[in-house]
Phi, psi and omega in degrees: 000122183282149179279138177283144180279149176298148182305323182293317181291320181298319178295320180294318181295319179297320179296318179295320180296317179294323179295319179296318178297321179297321179295317180298317182294317180293325179292320179294324180288338183275350182291152180291134181293151178286122182302328181293336182274354182277139179229176177295134181305333184281346181270131181247151175288171179297332181274002176093356179281151182244131177264136182272147174245160177227147178239131181261123178247120180268124180254120181291147178297144183295132178270143177296132182282128182288144179292137182255120179260157180303328181289339181274353179270119181234146179294151182290329182266132181291137180256020183289140178268150176284168180298322179294321179292320178296319179295319179296322180293319177297317179298317180297317180297322179293319180293318181296320179295328182276342187289331178299315177295324178297321179295322177296317179296322180294324177296320177295322178295322178296320178296319178293322178297322179294319178296322178295322179296320178297318182290339184259015181297137173263104185284141179230146178261127180224113177054042177084006179243146174268124185235134177221144180242148177203165180262126179248164184227145177270183172287167179292127180276318180215149182218103188231136176247127180235169177245126182289165178304334178272003177091005181275138175292136178230125179257138182225126176227152181231150176202168181260145174241139180228139172273111184251155171220152181238144179224150176185167178292330176231169178294319180297320178294320180294319181297325182270003179275165178283129182290146176250140183257137177254336182204135178235136179226155176260127183246136177242129178239140182241136184232152178250156179262124179243192181295330180260012179109209182288132183248146176211000000 
């Protein structure tokens, strides 16, 4: 026949037993869940309970951002020229450099043409005066080299043309008189670049 415990000891033992059970229950709840037992949160068991799932997302540590200098910024589209475009550009630069000299030569040709026109005047006598007409030219007003849509050099220069006449009692007096102009026009001439340079 076992001896009965005093009421105070029995209460103390019961309290210790309950504390131990509480520790076991809390420890079991703290354990990591079995991955195989996890399901989609939207799926429920037959008894209506819902099992929770968890997703682990690994975030890489932030990398230090490299400093960006203006030289490191490049356009997305390549600006490289084709071989044909480079050749056309070289030709254009050569033609443009030569066109200034061409305009000077053309101005000299115009001066010579005017002198030839003076020498070829057909003099007429009108009311006791000798009258002669000829075509005169101004200096070059503009001298421009452009590139056509097809990449060809195009030279453009402008100058003035005047219809002049001379009068005097004699031809010699008329030639040395100041010319009078009856009509002035602006002339534009366009030239192309060929294998031998500017052509006209």
